[in-house]
PyMOL Python script that loads the backbone (N, CA, C, O; Angstrom):
from pymol import cmd

cmd.read_pdbstr("""\
ATOM      1  N   MET A   1      45.291 -19.978 -13.158  1.00  0.00           N
ATOM      2  CA  MET A   1      43.909 -19.421 -12.741  1.00  0.00           C
ATOM      3  C   MET A   1      43.351 -19.959 -11.753  1.00  0.00           C
ATOM      4  O   MET A   1      43.182 -21.117 -11.374  1.00  0.00           O
ATOM      5  N   GLY A   2      42.917 -18.298 -11.148  1.00  0.00           N
ATOM      6  CA  GLY A   2      42.573 -18.069  -9.808  1.00  0.00           C
ATOM      7  C   GLY A   2      41.293 -17.755 -10.138  1.00  0.00           C
ATOM      8  O   GLY A   2      40.589 -17.709 -11.147  1.00  0.00           O
ATOM      9  N   PHE A   3      41.201 -17.521  -8.772  1.00  0.00           N
ATOM     10  CA  PHE A   3      39.523 -17.764  -8.564  1.00  0.00           C
ATOM     11  C   PHE A   3      38.699 -16.167  -8.875  1.00  0.00           C
ATOM     12  O   PHE A   3      39.163 -15.247  -8.201  1.00  0.00           O
ATOM     13  N   GLU A   4      37.842 -15.892  -9.581  1.00  0.00           N
ATOM     14  CA  GLU A   4      37.560 -14.683 -10.685  1.00  0.00           C
ATOM     15  C   GLU A   4      36.904 -13.599  -8.779  1.00  0.00           C
ATOM     16  O   GLU A   4      36.659 -13.932  -7.620  1.00  0.00           O
ATOM     17  N   LEU A   5      36.908 -12.697  -9.343  1.00  0.00           N
ATOM     18  CA  LEU A   5      36.061 -11.756  -8.043  1.00  0.00           C
ATOM     19  C   LEU A   5      34.552 -12.196  -8.382  1.00  0.00           C
ATOM     20  O   LEU A   5      33.963 -12.567  -7.367  1.00  0.00           O
ATOM     21  N   SER A   6      34.012 -12.233  -9.200  1.00  0.00           N
ATOM     22  CA  SER A   6      32.423 -12.740 -10.031  1.00  0.00           C
ATOM     23  C   SER A   6      32.160 -14.072  -9.612  1.00  0.00           C
ATOM     24  O   SER A   6      30.992 -14.455  -9.544  1.00  0.00           O
ATOM     25  N   VAL A   7      33.054 -14.780  -9.339  1.00  0.00           N
ATOM     26  CA  VAL A   7      32.631 -16.184  -8.913  1.00  0.00           C
ATOM     27  C   VAL A   7      32.763 -15.998  -7.551  1.00  0.00           C
ATOM     28  O   VAL A   7      32.313 -17.052  -7.103  1.00  0.00           O
ATOM     29  N   ILE A   8      33.128 -15.255  -6.529  1.00  0.00           N
ATOM     30  CA  ILE A   8      33.296 -15.599  -5.328  1.00  0.00           C
ATOM     31  C   ILE A   8      32.044 -14.288  -5.121  1.00  0.00           C
ATOM     32  O   ILE A   8      31.484 -14.411  -4.031  1.00  0.00           O
ATOM     33  N   LEU A   9      31.636 -13.347  -5.776  1.00  0.00           N
ATOM     34  CA  LEU A   9      30.586 -12.937  -4.978  1.00  0.00           C
ATOM     35  C   LEU A   9      29.197 -13.655  -5.313  1.00  0.00           C
ATOM     36  O   LEU A   9      28.142 -13.505  -4.696  1.00  0.00           O
ATOM     37  N   ALA A  10      29.470 -14.609  -6.619  1.00  0.00           N
ATOM     38  CA  ALA A  10      28.195 -15.230  -6.704  1.00  0.00           C
ATOM     39  C   ALA A  10      27.737 -16.350  -5.420  1.00  0.00           C
ATOM     40  O   ALA A  10      26.664 -16.834  -5.059  1.00  0.00           O
ATOM     41  N   TYR A  11      29.196 -16.467  -4.952  1.00  0.00           N
ATOM     42  CA  TYR A  11      29.094 -17.652  -4.051  1.00  0.00           C
ATOM     43  C   TYR A  11      28.396 -17.142  -2.525  1.00  0.00           C
ATOM     44  O   TYR A  11      27.445 -17.562  -1.865  1.00  0.00           O
ATOM     45  N   ALA A  12      29.294 -16.124  -2.356  1.00  0.00           N
ATOM     46  CA  ALA A  12      28.319 -15.105  -1.222  1.00  0.00           C
ATOM     47  C   ALA A  12      27.086 -14.439  -1.305  1.00  0.00           C
ATOM     48  O   ALA A  12      26.586 -14.195  -0.207  1.00  0.00           O
ATOM     49  N   PHE A  13      26.515 -14.111  -2.192  1.00  0.00           N
ATOM     50  CA  PHE A  13      25.703 -14.077  -2.546  1.00  0.00           C
ATOM     51  C   PHE A  13      24.364 -15.153  -2.541  1.00  0.00           C
ATOM     52  O   PHE A  13      23.193 -14.992  -2.196  1.00  0.00           O
ATOM     53  N   GLY A  14      25.117 -16.334  -3.098  1.00  0.00           N
ATOM     54  CA  GLY A  14      24.361 -18.019  -3.004  1.00  0.00           C
ATOM     55  C   GLY A  14      24.241 -17.921  -1.581  1.00  0.00           C
ATOM     56  O   GLY A  14      23.063 -18.260  -1.461  1.00  0.00           O
ATOM     57  N   LEU A  15      24.668 -17.679  -0.359  1.00  0.00           N
ATOM     58  CA  LEU A  15      25.241 -18.250   0.741  1.00  0.00           C
ATOM     59  C   LEU A  15      24.394 -17.450   1.387  1.00  0.00           C
ATOM     60  O   LEU A  15      23.850 -18.060   2.307  1.00  0.00           O
ATOM     61  N   ILE A  16      24.085 -16.446   1.301  1.00  0.00           N
ATOM     62  CA  ILE A  16      23.483 -14.964   2.366  1.00  0.00           C
ATOM     63  C   ILE A  16      21.879 -15.506   1.412  1.00  0.00           C
ATOM     64  O   ILE A  16      20.905 -15.702   2.139  1.00  0.00           O
ATOM     65  N   LEU A  17      21.733 -15.661   0.300  1.00  0.00           N
ATOM     66  CA  LEU A  17      20.324 -16.077   0.228  1.00  0.00           C
ATOM     67  C   LEU A  17      19.723 -17.020   0.725  1.00  0.00           C
ATOM     68  O   LEU A  17      18.610 -17.096   1.245  1.00  0.00           O
ATOM     69  N   LEU A  18      20.736 -17.958   0.491  1.00  0.00           N
ATOM     70  CA  LEU A  18      20.093 -19.454   1.269  1.00  0.00           C
ATOM     71  C   LEU A  18      19.855 -18.767   2.563  1.00  0.00           C
ATOM     72  O   LEU A  18      18.654 -18.520   2.667  1.00  0.00           O
ATOM     73  N   TYR A  19      20.731 -18.251   3.875  1.00  0.00           N
ATOM     74  CA  TYR A  19      20.391 -17.928   4.889  1.00  0.00           C
ATOM     75  C   TYR A  19      19.366 -17.251   5.343  1.00  0.00           C
ATOM     76  O   TYR A  19      18.796 -17.357   6.429  1.00  0.00           O
ATOM     77  N   ILE A  20      19.145 -16.509   4.408  1.00  0.00           N
ATOM     78  CA  ILE A  20      17.695 -15.568   4.504  1.00  0.00           C
ATOM     79  C   ILE A  20      16.471 -16.435   3.984  1.00  0.00           C
ATOM     80  O   ILE A  20      15.471 -15.808   4.331  1.00  0.00           O
ATOM     81  N   VAL A  21      16.123 -17.482   3.375  1.00  0.00           N
ATOM     82  CA  VAL A  21      15.347 -17.957   2.750  1.00  0.00           C
ATOM     83  C   VAL A  21      15.111 -19.247   3.712  1.00  0.00           C
ATOM     84  O   VAL A  21      13.963 -19.664   3.558  1.00  0.00           O
ATOM     85  N   GLY A  22      16.018 -20.168   4.864  1.00  0.00           N
ATOM     86  CA  GLY A  22      15.799 -20.796   5.892  1.00  0.00           C
ATOM     87  C   GLY A  22      15.360 -19.659   7.115  1.00  0.00           C
ATOM     88  O   GLY A  22      14.386 -20.022   7.775  1.00  0.00           O
ATOM     89  N   TRP A  23      15.799 -18.682   7.396  1.00  0.00           N
ATOM     90  CA  TRP A  23      15.434 -17.943   8.266  1.00  0.00           C
ATOM     91  C   TRP A  23      13.993 -17.314   8.114  1.00  0.00           C
ATOM     92  O   TRP A  23      13.331 -16.864   9.049  1.00  0.00           O
ATOM     93  N   ILE A  24      13.600 -17.357   6.750  1.00  0.00           N
ATOM     94  CA  ILE A  24      11.943 -17.123   6.732  1.00  0.00           C
ATOM     95  C   ILE A  24      11.341 -18.180   6.690  1.00  0.00           C
ATOM     96  O   ILE A  24      10.122 -18.152   6.863  1.00  0.00           O
ATOM     97  N   LEU A  25      11.928 -19.271   6.478  1.00  0.00           N
ATOM     98  CA  LEU A  25      10.965 -20.340   6.728  1.00  0.00           C
ATOM     99  C   LEU A  25      10.709 -21.249   8.076  1.00  0.00           C
ATOM    100  O   LEU A  25       9.946 -22.196   8.272  1.00  0.00           O
ATOM    101  N   LEU A  26      11.858 -20.433   9.108  1.00  0.00           N
ATOM    102  CA  LEU A  26      12.255 -20.776  10.543  1.00  0.00           C
ATOM    103  C   LEU A  26      10.879 -20.543  11.229  1.00  0.00           C
ATOM    104  O   LEU A  26      10.262 -21.318  11.960  1.00  0.00           O
ATOM    105  N   ILE A  27      10.497 -19.112  10.764  1.00  0.00           N
ATOM    106  CA  ILE A  27       9.760 -18.646  11.812  1.00  0.00           C
ATOM    107  C   ILE A  27       8.302 -19.040  11.726  1.00  0.00           C
ATOM    108  O   ILE A  27       7.565 -18.602  12.610  1.00  0.00           O
ATOM    109  N   PRO A  28       7.749 -19.863  10.712  1.00  0.00           N
ATOM    110  CA  PRO A  28       6.780 -20.156  10.752  1.00  0.00           C
ATOM    111  C   PRO A  28       6.454 -21.444  11.655  1.00  0.00           C
ATOM    112  O   PRO A  28       5.484 -21.844  12.298  1.00  0.00           O
ATOM    113  N   LEU A  29       7.601 -21.837  11.410  1.00  0.00           N
ATOM    114  CA  LEU A  29       7.613 -23.681  12.317  1.00  0.00           C
ATOM    115  C   LEU A  29       7.740 -23.267  13.552  1.00  0.00           C
ATOM    116  O   LEU A  29       7.166 -24.024  14.335  1.00  0.00           O
ATOM    117  N   LYS A  30       8.524 -21.916  14.299  1.00  0.00           N
ATOM    118  CA  LYS A  30       8.243 -22.136  15.505  1.00  0.00           C
ATOM    119  C   LYS A  30       7.109 -21.920  15.949  1.00  0.00           C
ATOM    120  O   LYS A  30       6.621 -22.646  16.815  1.00  0.00           O
ATOM    121  N   PHE A  31       6.453 -20.836  15.416  1.00  0.00           N
ATOM    122  CA  PHE A  31       4.932 -20.873  15.332  1.00  0.00           C
ATOM    123  C   PHE A  31       3.818 -21.964  15.515  1.00  0.00           C
ATOM    124  O   PHE A  31       2.808 -21.938  16.218  1.00  0.00           O
ATOM    125  N   ILE A  32       4.206 -22.731  14.844  1.00  0.00           N
ATOM    126  CA  ILE A  32       3.260 -24.213  14.587  1.00  0.00           C
ATOM    127  C   ILE A  32       3.847 -24.952  15.987  1.00  0.00           C
ATOM    128  O   ILE A  32       3.123 -25.570  16.767  1.00  0.00           O
ATOM    129  N   ILE A  33       5.415 -24.753  16.165  1.00  0.00           N
ATOM    130  CA  ILE A  33       5.393 -25.363  17.427  1.00  0.00           C
ATOM    131  C   ILE A  33       5.151 -25.221  18.636  1.00  0.00           C
ATOM    132  O   ILE A  33       5.044 -26.102  19.489  1.00  0.00           O
ATOM    133  N   ARG A  34       5.027 -23.753  18.779  1.00  0.00           N
ATOM    134  CA  ARG A  34       4.875 -22.910  19.616  1.00  0.00           C
ATOM    135  C   ARG A  34       3.018 -23.225  19.954  1.00  0.00           C
ATOM    136  O   ARG A  34       2.661 -23.293  21.130  1.00  0.00           O
ATOM    137  N   LEU A  35       2.134 -23.368  18.985  1.00  0.00           N
ATOM    138  CA  LEU A  35       1.254 -23.886  18.942  1.00  0.00           C
ATOM    139  C   LEU A  35       0.268 -25.325  19.545  1.00  0.00           C
ATOM    140  O   LEU A  35      -0.682 -25.603  20.277  1.00  0.00           O
ATOM    141  N   ILE A  36       1.120 -25.834  18.787  1.00  0.00           N
ATOM    142  CA  ILE A  36       1.123 -27.358  19.441  1.00  0.00           C
ATOM    143  C   ILE A  36       1.636 -27.711  21.043  1.00  0.00           C
ATOM    144  O   ILE A  36       1.066 -28.536  21.756  1.00  0.00           O
ATOM    145  N   TRP A  37       2.748 -26.966  21.422  1.00  0.00           N
ATOM    146  CA  TRP A  37       2.810 -26.985  22.791  1.00  0.00           C
ATOM    147  C   TRP A  37       1.748 -26.513  23.657  1.00  0.00           C
ATOM    148  O   TRP A  37       1.416 -27.215  24.612  1.00  0.00           O
ATOM    149  N   ASN A  38       1.208 -25.462  23.444  1.00  0.00           N
ATOM    150  CA  ASN A  38       0.243 -24.721  24.137  1.00  0.00           C
ATOM    151  C   ASN A  38      -0.762 -25.675  23.894  1.00  0.00           C
ATOM    152  O   ASN A  38      -1.139 -26.351  24.852  1.00  0.00           O
ATOM    153  N   GLY A  39      -1.253 -25.847  22.811  1.00  0.00           N
ATOM    154  CA  GLY A  39      -2.906 -27.108  22.642  1.00  0.00           C
ATOM    155  C   GLY A  39      -2.517 -28.231  23.752  1.00  0.00           C
ATOM    156  O   GLY A  39      -3.285 -28.501  24.675  1.00  0.00           O
ATOM    157  N   ILE A  40      -1.449 -28.762  23.607  1.00  0.00           N
ATOM    158  CA  ILE A  40      -1.065 -29.698  24.703  1.00  0.00           C
ATOM    159  C   ILE A  40      -0.842 -29.623  26.026  1.00  0.00           C
ATOM    160  O   ILE A  40      -1.048 -30.571  26.784  1.00  0.00           O
ATOM    161  N   ILE A  41      -0.443 -28.585  26.362  1.00  0.00           N
ATOM    162  CA  ILE A  41      -0.485 -27.927  27.965  1.00  0.00           C
ATOM    163  C   ILE A  41      -2.273 -27.715  28.288  1.00  0.00           C
ATOM    164  O   ILE A  41      -2.896 -28.233  29.215  1.00  0.00           O
ATOM    165  N   GLY A  42      -2.944 -26.588  26.969  1.00  0.00           N
ATOM    166  CA  GLY A  42      -4.055 -26.646  27.674  1.00  0.00           C
ATOM    167  C   GLY A  42      -4.913 -27.732  27.467  1.00  0.00           C
ATOM    168  O   GLY A  42      -6.007 -27.541  27.998  1.00  0.00           O
ATOM    169  N   GLY A  43      -4.807 -28.818  26.878  1.00  0.00           N
ATOM    170  CA  GLY A  43      -5.593 -29.959  27.259  1.00  0.00           C
ATOM    171  C   GLY A  43      -5.198 -30.716  28.581  1.00  0.00           C
ATOM    172  O   GLY A  43      -6.144 -31.053  29.294  1.00  0.00           O
ATOM    173  N   ILE A  44      -4.311 -30.933  28.876  1.00  0.00           N
ATOM    174  CA  ILE A  44      -3.522 -31.220  30.174  1.00  0.00           C
ATOM    175  C   ILE A  44      -4.027 -30.436  31.272  1.00  0.00           C
ATOM    176  O   ILE A  44      -4.366 -31.152  32.214  1.00  0.00           O
ATOM    177  N   MET A  45      -4.182 -29.267  31.452  1.00  0.00           N
ATOM    178  CA  MET A  45      -4.585 -28.075  32.098  1.00  0.00           C
ATOM    179  C   MET A  45      -6.153 -28.632  32.542  1.00  0.00           C
ATOM    180  O   MET A  45      -6.590 -28.782  33.683  1.00  0.00           O
ATOM    181  N   LEU A  46      -7.002 -28.942  30.924  1.00  0.00           N
ATOM    182  CA  LEU A  46      -8.604 -28.836  31.220  1.00  0.00           C
ATOM    183  C   LEU A  46      -8.629 -29.834  31.734  1.00  0.00           C
ATOM    184  O   LEU A  46      -9.260 -29.835  32.791  1.00  0.00           O
ATOM    185  N   LEU A  47      -8.036 -31.075  31.332  1.00  0.00           N
ATOM    186  CA  LEU A  47      -8.274 -32.674  32.466  1.00  0.00           C
ATOM    187  C   LEU A  47      -7.996 -32.511  33.892  1.00  0.00           C
ATOM    188  O   LEU A  47      -8.728 -32.882  34.810  1.00  0.00           O
ATOM    189  N   LEU A  48      -6.774 -31.872  33.996  1.00  0.00           N
ATOM    190  CA  LEU A  48      -6.323 -31.722  35.425  1.00  0.00           C
ATOM    191  C   LEU A  48      -7.464 -31.047  36.225  1.00  0.00           C
ATOM    192  O   LEU A  48      -7.997 -31.539  37.219  1.00  0.00           O
ATOM    193  N   VAL A  49      -7.767 -29.859  35.663  1.00  0.00           N
ATOM    194  CA  VAL A  49      -9.036 -29.353  36.467  1.00  0.00           C
ATOM    195  C   VAL A  49     -10.441 -29.917  36.657  1.00  0.00           C
ATOM    196  O   VAL A  49     -11.361 -29.549  37.387  1.00  0.00           O
ATOM    197  N   ASN A  50     -10.361 -30.665  36.006  1.00  0.00           N
ATOM    198  CA  ASN A  50     -11.428 -31.751  35.707  1.00  0.00           C
ATOM    199  C   ASN A  50     -11.547 -32.600  36.590  1.00  0.00           C
ATOM    200  O   ASN A  50     -12.310 -32.654  37.554  1.00  0.00           O
ATOM    201  N   LEU A  51     -10.510 -33.491  36.118  1.00  0.00           N
ATOM    202  CA  LEU A  51     -10.538 -34.348  37.288  1.00  0.00           C
ATOM    203  C   LEU A  51     -10.187 -34.066  39.024  1.00  0.00           C
ATOM    204  O   LEU A  51     -10.597 -34.840  39.889  1.00  0.00           O
ATOM    205  N   ILE A  52      -9.291 -32.721  39.362  1.00  0.00           N
ATOM    206  CA  ILE A  52      -8.883 -32.340  40.822  1.00  0.00           C
ATOM    207  C   ILE A  52     -10.032 -31.516  41.069  1.00  0.00           C
ATOM    208  O   ILE A  52     -10.551 -31.706  42.169  1.00  0.00           O
ATOM    209  N   GLY A  53     -10.663 -30.495  40.203  1.00  0.00           N
ATOM    210  CA  GLY A  53     -11.627 -29.736  40.881  1.00  0.00           C
ATOM    211  C   GLY A  53     -12.872 -30.513  40.887  1.00  0.00           C
ATOM    212  O   GLY A  53     -13.834 -29.950  41.410  1.00  0.00           O
ATOM    213  N   GLY A  54     -13.040 -31.633  40.436  1.00  0.00           N
ATOM    214  CA  GLY A  54     -14.463 -32.129  40.854  1.00  0.00           C
ATOM    215  C   GLY A  54     -14.390 -32.488  42.020  1.00  0.00           C
ATOM    216  O   GLY A  54     -15.528 -32.891  42.257  1.00  0.00           O
ATOM    217  N   ILE A  55     -13.424 -32.686  43.473  1.00  0.00           N
ATOM    218  CA  ILE A  55     -13.424 -32.913  44.373  1.00  0.00           C
ATOM    219  C   ILE A  55     -14.197 -31.764  44.841  1.00  0.00           C
ATOM    220  O   ILE A  55     -15.274 -32.132  45.310  1.00  0.00           O
ATOM    221  N   TRP A  56     -14.017 -30.471  44.876  1.00  0.00           N
ATOM    222  CA  TRP A  56     -14.242 -29.103  45.061  1.00  0.00           C
ATOM    223  C   TRP A  56     -15.712 -28.820  44.441  1.00  0.00           C
ATOM    224  O   TRP A  56     -16.636 -28.285  45.053  1.00  0.00           O
ATOM    225  N   GLY A  57     -15.744 -29.279  43.125  1.00  0.00           N
ATOM    226  CA  GLY A  57     -17.587 -29.028  42.344  1.00  0.00           C
ATOM    227  C   GLY A  57     -16.456 -28.412  41.717  1.00  0.00           C
ATOM    228  O   GLY A  57     -16.097 -27.840  42.746  1.00  0.00           O
ATOM    229  N   ILE A  58     -15.767 -28.127  41.041  1.00  0.00           N
ATOM    230  CA  ILE A  58     -15.242 -26.634  39.600  1.00  0.00           C
ATOM    231  C   ILE A  58     -15.414 -27.938  38.680  1.00  0.00           C
ATOM    232  O   ILE A  58     -15.422 -29.083  39.132  1.00  0.00           O
ATOM    233  N   SER A  59     -15.555 -27.595  37.296  1.00  0.00           N
ATOM    234  CA  SER A  59     -15.364 -28.333  36.172  1.00  0.00           C
ATOM    235  C   SER A  59     -15.660 -27.609  35.306  1.00  0.00           C
ATOM    236  O   SER A  59     -16.501 -26.735  35.516  1.00  0.00           O
ATOM    237  N   ILE A  60     -15.155 -27.730  34.269  1.00  0.00           N
ATOM    238  CA  ILE A  60     -15.123 -26.926  32.694  1.00  0.00           C
ATOM    239  C   ILE A  60     -15.262 -27.906  31.871  1.00  0.00           C
ATOM    240  O   ILE A  60     -14.703 -28.997  31.754  1.00  0.00           O
ATOM    241  N   VAL A  61     -16.476 -27.113  31.050  1.00  0.00           N
ATOM    242  CA  VAL A  61     -17.337 -28.346  29.994  1.00  0.00           C
ATOM    243  C   VAL A  61     -16.155 -27.998  28.602  1.00  0.00           C
ATOM    244  O   VAL A  61     -15.835 -26.939  28.061  1.00  0.00           O
ATOM    245  N   ILE A  62     -15.774 -29.302  28.395  1.00  0.00           N
ATOM    246  CA  ILE A  62     -15.134 -29.521  27.181  1.00  0.00           C
ATOM    247  C   ILE A  62     -15.685 -29.404  25.730  1.00  0.00           C
ATOM    248  O   ILE A  62     -16.244 -30.395  25.260  1.00  0.00           O
ATOM    249  N   ASN A  63     -15.581 -28.378  25.054  1.00  0.00           N
ATOM    250  CA  ASN A  63     -16.233 -28.054  23.936  1.00  0.00           C
ATOM    251  C   ASN A  63     -15.349 -27.588  23.091  1.00  0.00           C
ATOM    252  O   ASN A  63     -14.195 -27.328  23.431  1.00  0.00           O
ATOM    253  N   PRO A  64     -15.756 -27.452  22.024  1.00  0.00           N
ATOM    254  CA  PRO A  64     -14.712 -26.652  20.753  1.00  0.00           C
ATOM    255  C   PRO A  64     -13.805 -25.039  21.004  1.00  0.00           C
ATOM    256  O   PRO A  64     -12.667 -24.729  20.654  1.00  0.00           O
ATOM    257  N   ILE A  65     -15.022 -24.123  21.861  1.00  0.00           N
ATOM    258  CA  ILE A  65     -14.746 -22.988  22.232  1.00  0.00           C
ATOM    259  C   ILE A  65     -13.791 -22.968  23.377  1.00  0.00           C
ATOM    260  O   ILE A  65     -12.861 -22.161  23.392  1.00  0.00           O
ATOM    261  N   SER A  66     -14.038 -24.046  24.578  1.00  0.00           N
ATOM    262  CA  SER A  66     -12.804 -23.942  25.839  1.00  0.00           C
ATOM    263  C   SER A  66     -11.333 -24.446  24.922  1.00  0.00           C
ATOM    264  O   SER A  66     -10.293 -23.787  24.883  1.00  0.00           O
ATOM    265  N   ALA A  67     -11.559 -25.719  24.254  1.00  0.00           N
ATOM    266  CA  ALA A  67     -10.570 -26.322  23.582  1.00  0.00           C
ATOM    267  C   ALA A  67      -9.751 -25.154  23.303  1.00  0.00           C
ATOM    268  O   ALA A  67      -8.995 -24.635  24.125  1.00  0.00           O
ATOM    269  N   ILE A  68      -9.998 -24.623  21.681  1.00  0.00           N
ATOM    270  CA  ILE A  68      -9.320 -23.617  21.323  1.00  0.00           C
ATOM    271  C   ILE A  68      -9.087 -22.304  22.128  1.00  0.00           C
ATOM    272  O   ILE A  68      -8.175 -21.558  21.770  1.00  0.00           O
ATOM    273  N   MET A  69      -9.827 -22.000  23.146  1.00  0.00           N
ATOM    274  CA  MET A  69      -9.127 -21.017  23.904  1.00  0.00           C
ATOM    275  C   MET A  69      -8.095 -21.741  24.732  1.00  0.00           C
ATOM    276  O   MET A  69      -7.020 -21.167  24.908  1.00  0.00           O
ATOM    277  N   ALA A  70      -8.295 -22.962  25.274  1.00  0.00           N
ATOM    278  CA  ALA A  70      -6.779 -23.360  25.946  1.00  0.00           C
ATOM    279  C   ALA A  70      -6.316 -23.720  24.958  1.00  0.00           C
ATOM    280  O   ALA A  70      -5.146 -23.731  25.340  1.00  0.00           O
ATOM    281  N   GLY A  71      -6.270 -24.037  23.957  1.00  0.00           N
ATOM    282  CA  GLY A  71      -5.037 -24.455  23.036  1.00  0.00           C
ATOM    283  C   GLY A  71      -4.281 -23.260  22.419  1.00  0.00           C
ATOM    284  O   GLY A  71      -3.084 -23.315  22.136  1.00  0.00           O
ATOM    285  N   PHE A  72      -4.864 -22.449  22.279  1.00  0.00           N
ATOM    286  CA  PHE A  72      -4.505 -21.100  21.857  1.00  0.00           C
ATOM    287  C   PHE A  72      -3.382 -20.197  23.097  1.00  0.00           C
ATOM    288  O   PHE A  72      -2.285 -19.678  22.892  1.00  0.00           O
ATOM    289  N   LEU A  73      -4.030 -20.272  24.122  1.00  0.00           N
ATOM    290  CA  LEU A  73      -3.714 -19.529  25.247  1.00  0.00           C
ATOM    291  C   LEU A  73      -3.062 -19.725  26.113  1.00  0.00           C
ATOM    292  O   LEU A  73      -2.418 -18.925  26.791  1.00  0.00           O
ATOM    293  N   GLY A  74      -3.230 -21.758  26.259  1.00  0.00           N
ATOM    294  CA  GLY A  74      -2.645 -22.416  27.276  1.00  0.00           C
ATOM    295  C   GLY A  74      -3.037 -22.188  28.665  1.00  0.00           C
ATOM    296  O   GLY A  74      -4.195 -21.882  28.949  1.00  0.00           O
ATOM    297  N   VAL A  75      -1.908 -22.354  29.743  1.00  0.00           N
ATOM    298  CA  VAL A  75      -2.810 -22.088  30.871  1.00  0.00           C
ATOM    299  C   VAL A  75      -3.208 -20.782  31.528  1.00  0.00           C
ATOM    300  O   VAL A  75      -3.706 -20.662  32.647  1.00  0.00           O
ATOM    301  N   PRO A  76      -2.847 -19.604  30.469  1.00  0.00           N
ATOM    302  CA  PRO A  76      -3.932 -18.438  31.000  1.00  0.00           C
ATOM    303  C   PRO A  76      -5.204 -18.709  30.674  1.00  0.00           C
ATOM    304  O   PRO A  76      -6.182 -18.422  31.364  1.00  0.00           O
ATOM    305  N   GLY A  77      -5.217 -19.532  29.110  1.00  0.00           N
ATOM    306  CA  GLY A  77      -6.816 -19.819  28.714  1.00  0.00           C
ATOM    307  C   GLY A  77      -7.467 -20.502  29.747  1.00  0.00           C
ATOM    308  O   GLY A  77      -8.478 -20.067  30.298  1.00  0.00           O
ATOM    309  N   VAL A  78      -6.898 -21.598  30.037  1.00  0.00           N
ATOM    310  CA  VAL A  78      -7.507 -22.023  31.747  1.00  0.00           C
ATOM    311  C   VAL A  78      -7.957 -21.131  32.495  1.00  0.00           C
ATOM    312  O   VAL A  78      -9.126 -20.804  32.697  1.00  0.00           O
ATOM    313  N   ILE A  79      -6.935 -20.700  32.943  1.00  0.00           N
ATOM    314  CA  ILE A  79      -7.439 -19.216  33.919  1.00  0.00           C
ATOM    315  C   ILE A  79      -8.195 -18.916  33.681  1.00  0.00           C
ATOM    316  O   ILE A  79      -9.132 -18.999  34.475  1.00  0.00           O
ATOM    317  N   LEU A  80      -8.410 -18.227  32.166  1.00  0.00           N
ATOM    318  CA  LEU A  80      -9.365 -17.393  31.809  1.00  0.00           C
ATOM    319  C   LEU A  80     -11.015 -18.322  32.026  1.00  0.00           C
ATOM    320  O   LEU A  80     -11.996 -17.907  32.644  1.00  0.00           O
ATOM    321  N   LEU A  81     -10.920 -19.213  31.538  1.00  0.00           N
ATOM    322  CA  LEU A  81     -12.282 -20.051  31.310  1.00  0.00           C
ATOM    323  C   LEU A  81     -12.559 -20.621  32.840  1.00  0.00           C
ATOM    324  O   LEU A  81     -13.671 -21.083  33.092  1.00  0.00           O
ATOM    325  N   LEU A  82     -11.734 -20.588  33.654  1.00  0.00           N
ATOM    326  CA  LEU A  82     -12.028 -20.744  35.080  1.00  0.00           C
ATOM    327  C   LEU A  82     -13.034 -19.534  35.693  1.00  0.00           C
ATOM    328  O   LEU A  82     -14.128 -19.644  36.246  1.00  0.00           O
ATOM    329  N   LEU A  83     -12.009 -17.997  35.287  1.00  0.00           N
ATOM    330  CA  LEU A  83     -12.895 -16.875  35.710  1.00  0.00           C
ATOM    331  C   LEU A  83     -14.077 -16.541  35.240  1.00  0.00           C
ATOM    332  O   LEU A  83     -15.028 -16.010  35.814  1.00  0.00           O
ATOM    333  N   LEU A  84     -13.902 -17.016  33.768  1.00  0.00           N
ATOM    334  CA  LEU A  84     -15.372 -16.997  32.953  1.00  0.00           C
ATOM    335  C   LEU A  84     -16.401 -17.518  33.945  1.00  0.00           C
ATOM    336  O   LEU A  84     -17.270 -16.918  34.578  1.00  0.00           O
ATOM    337  N   GLN A  85     -16.103 -18.646  33.907  1.00  0.00           N
ATOM    338  CA  GLN A  85     -17.678 -19.824  34.364  1.00  0.00           C
ATOM    339  C   GLN A  85     -17.759 -19.298  36.224  1.00  0.00           C
ATOM    340  O   GLN A  85     -18.765 -19.624  36.854  1.00  0.00           O
ATOM    341  N   TYR A  86     -16.783 -18.607  36.839  1.00  0.00           N
ATOM    342  CA  TYR A  86     -17.150 -18.045  38.081  1.00  0.00           C
ATOM    343  C   TYR A  86     -18.016 -16.885  37.647  1.00  0.00           C
ATOM    344  O   TYR A  86     -19.218 -16.995  37.893  1.00  0.00           O
ATOM    345  N   ILE A  87     -17.629 -15.884  37.092  1.00  0.00           N
ATOM    346  CA  ILE A  87     -18.375 -14.601  36.841  1.00  0.00           C
ATOM    347  C   ILE A  87     -20.138 -15.225  36.284  1.00  0.00           C
ATOM    348  O   ILE A  87     -21.230 -14.914  36.759  1.00  0.00           O
ATOM    349  N   LEU A  88     -19.856 -16.058  35.276  1.00  0.00           N
ATOM    350  CA  LEU A  88     -21.170 -15.884  34.415  1.00  0.00           C
ATOM    351  C   LEU A  88     -21.748 -17.357  35.293  1.00  0.00           C
ATOM    352  O   LEU A  88     -22.864 -17.819  35.056  1.00  0.00           O
TER     353      LEU A  88
END
""", "prot")
cmd.dss("prot")
cmd.show_as("cartoon", "prot")
cmd.util.cbc("prot")
cmd.orient("prot")
């Protein structure tokens, strides 16, 4: 009584399906981790700009819009906020 070809193919199909489902579930997790990381870095950068920039009279008002921009974009978002404040 040996292994039949249909049993081997069923196991192979199951393993491939498991790999595909795991890969699909991993993509949103990477996106969420990246958003959290950018939010932490953006918040720290806003804090540092307000602490260090206070010496030279540079500060960014922390409100929901600036927090979202710094959170989504990270360091480039903080630089963009500084440039917008300088222009406006």
